[in-house]
N, C-alpha and C positions, 0 to 999 in steps of 0.2 A: 623574294625576287631571285630569278635565275637567268644566267646569261645564255643566249641562244648561240649554238656553235656555228650557225650559218651567218645570220645577220649581225651577230655580236652585240645585240641590244640586251640590256637588263630588263627583264619582263616579269610580271607577276605569274604565279603558278597557273592561273587561269588561262594564260596564253599558250599552254602546252597541253596536249592530250595526256592521259594517264601513263601511257607507255613511254612517251618521250620524257616525261617529268622525272622518271626514275633513272635516266641515263646520265653519265658524266657529261660535263659541259662540252667537251670536244665532239661528242656524238649526238648531242641533243639539238633538236630543231623545234622552233615554235610552230604552231598550227599554220600560220601564214607562210612560213618558209617551206613547210611540208607541202602545202597546197600549190605553191609556186615552183616546187622541185628545186629550191635553191640548194646548192651544194654546201657541205660543211667547209669551214675555213681550212681545216687540215687537208681536205681533198683539193683545194684550189691552189695550194702552194707546194712547191717541190716536185712538180711533174716533169721537170727537166733538170739536168745536172748543171751546176754553175761553171763558169769558165775557170774558177779556181780549182776545179777537179781535173783540169787538163795537165798533162806532162808539159813543163815549160820548154822542152826541146822539140818534141815531135808534134806538140799541140793536139794530141789525141786524148780523149778521156782516159784517166787512169783506170787500171783494172780494179774491180771491186775487192778482190782478194789482196790484202796488204802484203802478202808474201811475194807478190809479183811487182812490187815497187819498193823503193826505200828512200828515206830522207838523208840528205847529205849533211854531215856534221859541220861543214864549214859555213854554208849559207842556209841550211835547213830546207832547201828546196826538195820537193818530192819528185823523184824521177822514176820512170818505168824501167823495168829490167831490160827491155829492148834497147833503150837509149844508152843505158849503162854498158851493155854488152858491145854495142856498136862503137862506143868511145874506147873501150879497152882494145878492140880489134884495130883501132887506129893509133894505138900506142899510148893512149892517155891512161897510164896505170897508177900514177901517184897524184893526180890532180882532179878536181871536180869537173865532170863533164859539162856542167852548166856555168859556174862562175870562174872556172879555171884556177882557183886557188889551191894550194897544196892541201892534201887531205890530212887533217890532224888525226893522230893515232892515240895520243895520251888522253885518257878519260878526263883529266883535269882541264885540259885545253878545250875539249868538247863541251864540258859542263860550263866553263867560263863563257863560251860563245853563246850558249843557250841562255845563261843568266843575263847577259846583256839584252837579249830580246825580251826576257821576262821583265827586267827593269824598265824597258821602254813601253811596257803595257801591251805587248804583242800576244794575242791569244794562241797563235800557233807555237810560239816559243814556250808559253805556259804548258801547252799540251806535250811538247817534246820534253820539258822538264818533268812533268808528271810521269811520262814514260820511263825516264831515267830513275825516278823514285821507285817506280814499279819494279824495274830490273834489280834495284838494290833491296827489294822486299820491304820498302818503307811505305806500307799501305796508307797510313794516316796522312802523311804528307802528299802522297800521290793523289788521293781523293780530294784533298784541299786544293791542290793545283788544278785538277780536272774541273772542280767547281768554279774556280776563278776563270779558267779558259772558257767554260760553257757560258758563264755570265756575260762574256764578251762576244758570244755568238759562234764559237768554234763547234761545228756540228759533230766532229769526231769525238770531242770531249763529251758532248751530250750522249753520243752512242755508248761510249765506255761506261758512263754513269748509269745509263739505262740498263746495261748488262749487269753492273754491280748491284743495283737495287732490285733487279729482277731475280737474280740468282742468290743474293745474299752472300757474295764473296767478300774476301778481304776483311772479315770480321764485322761486316755491315749487315744489319737485319734486313730481311726482305721487306720492301716497301713498294707495293704494286703501283700506287698512285704516282710516286716519284719516278718509277721506271717508265710509266706511260708518258708522263710529262716530258722526260728527257728524250725518249724515242720520238715523240711527236715533234718536238722542237727540231731534232735532227732531220726527220722526214720532210718537214716543211722547207728545209734547206737543200733538198735533193739527195739525201743519204738513203740509198736503196735498202741496205740491211736494216736500218731503223724502221723504214716503212714496212718491211716484211714482218718485223716483230710486233709492230702496232697491229698488223692484220692478225697475227697469231693471238694476241691478247684479246682482240675483238671476238675472235672465234671462240675463245674460252668463255666469253660472256654470252655466247650464243647469238652474237650480232653478225650473222653470216653474210648479210648483204654488205655491211660495212667492211668486213674482212675481205670480201671479194674485191671491193673497190680498191683497197690498199694493195692487194696483190697484183691487180691489173696495172697499177701505176708502177710498182716495183719491177714487174716483168718488162714493162716498156723501157725501164732504165737498164735492162740487161742482166737482171738477177735470176739465175736459173731456179733457185729454190722457190721463188714466187711463181714462176711459170708452172712448176710442178704442182703447186697448190691450186692454181687456176684449173689445171687439168683434172685434179681430184674433184674439184667442185663441179666441173663439167660432167664427169663420170657419175656424180651423185645427182645430176639434174638440178644443180643449184646455180649453174652458170650456163648461159646459152652457147650454142655452137658458134654464133657470131662473136661473142665475147672471147671464147677460147681462140678462135682463128685470129682475132685482132691481137690478142696477147702474144700468140706465137709469132706473128709477123713483126710486131713491135720489138719483141725480144731479139729476134735474129737481126733486125736493123741495128739495134743498140750494140750487139756483140760485134757486128761487122765494123761499126764505127770505132770500137775499142781495139780492133785487130791490126796488126802490121807484120811484115815479114820478120823484122828484128825481134818483135815480141814472141812470135812463134818459135824462132830459133832459140831465144833465151829459155822458153818453157821446155824445149827438148833437152837442154843442157842441165836444167835444174832437177 
């Protein structure tokens, strides 16, 4: 029995053609789903970014590059650099632009704040704690905390674990299956970089049509690397002109949605 990646039913081998039978579950479709052109589950979810990806001040989607935003040690809110810059220019130099609490500087105070969130079962607090373990080069505890965060649905923890298992970093052996599972979990929550890597891994398996679908979605979320891959596919006659034009239009729409005057000014100063 094998589970179809589209209808999610557990079906006997005879329900799949030979080519589909050898694919991993997330890429596999039964003959009925193939005939009906039913999309894979991984393609149906994560096509838009969730509201949790918005900066809580300007309400615009956060930039994909983590270097263009930062989490605040007092409330753990993730703010874009544009809002942080605007707050500083208004004289808010020692308090959080979002919660207005004094910004703690002592690492012990910051860790204690994070630990309270961890104890409360908050997946984002667990992710922040894992990041602190990472900075302290405590890889084993960092991975353990990333795993706990991912189990509770934090897509950024899934992404980090996907990178770890894909590259074999932090003393972890390369595990392609685990990497794909984590990347796919994050992708289905709207994480564009994870979607991009799922496409790359599909390309390595010579599943070019599936890779293209992932990159089209990632490009529509505003990821430049994905748009570049769609362009390459178009130049190789593996994507149609209409698909490339759609990707280009959707990419620019997503970038426009993430842009603001404050963010542009912050980028100039960084």
